[in-house]
N, C-alpha and C positions, 0 to 999 in steps of 0.2 A: 245304483247304476241302472240305466234303462235296458230293457231286454231287446230293443230294436236298434239302438245306436251303439256301435262299438267304441270303446275308449281304448286306453292302453291295456295291454295284457296284464292281468293281475299277477302279483307275486305268487309263485306256486309252492314255496316253502319245502321243496323236496330235499335239498341238501341239509337243511336244518332238521327236518324230520328224521332223516337217516342218521345224522349224528346223535340226536336225542335217543333214537332206538338203540344205537350201539353203546352209548356212554351213560345214559341216564335212566330211562324208564321204558322198557320194551313195549308194554301194552299201549301206552299213549302215543309212543313213537309210531307204532304200526297204524293206528288210526290216523295220525298225521300224514303218513305216507299214502294211505288210501285216498284221503281227501286231496293231497297234493297232486296225485296222478289224475284226478278228475279235472283239475284247473285247465290244463292245456287242451285236453280233449273237448271239454265243454266250450271253451272259447273258440276252438277251430270249427266246431259244429254250429256256431252262431248263437249258442246259449250263453249270452254274456252275463245275465243275472245268475245263472247256475255256476258259471266260472267264478264270479265274485263271491258267491256264497261258499263254494268249495275252498277258495283262498282264505276266507275268514275262518272257516272251520279248521283248515289245516294249521293256520297260525295259532288258533286257540288251543288245539290239542298239543301242538309242538311246545308252546309256552307252558302249558300245564305239566307236561312230561318233564320239561327242563327244571321247573321249580320244585316239583315233587322229588325228582332225582337229586337235586341240589340239597333239599331238606334232609333226605335220607342220608346223604353223605355227611352232612354236618352232624346229624344225630349220631351216626356211627363213630365219627371222630371224637365226639364228646364222650360217648360210652367207652371207647378204647382208652381215652385219657383217664376217665374216672376209675375204671376197673384197673388200669395200669398203676395208678397212684395208690389204690387200695392194696394191690399186691406188693408194691414197694414198702408201704407203711407196715404191712403185716410181717414182712420178712426182716425188717429192722428191729422188731421188738424182741 
């Protein structure tokens, strides 16, 4: 995106970043929120390239936080299942 010609306001990812912070991965969600907050202020100040970069960074960190949080939850579920099965097998002998 050009820094002199405004296009449409880039997506700010604020809602998604907040949800990732609450439910998935706090550190990456916070970075997403910080970048999401920069999108609108940069766009309104006329820094269209900066707004576009902040939008891309917010999206990147939000997606990273989501997938890391999802991976941790899946690994936790596998561990609970595996240790639960071990406990059941041990108590039946």
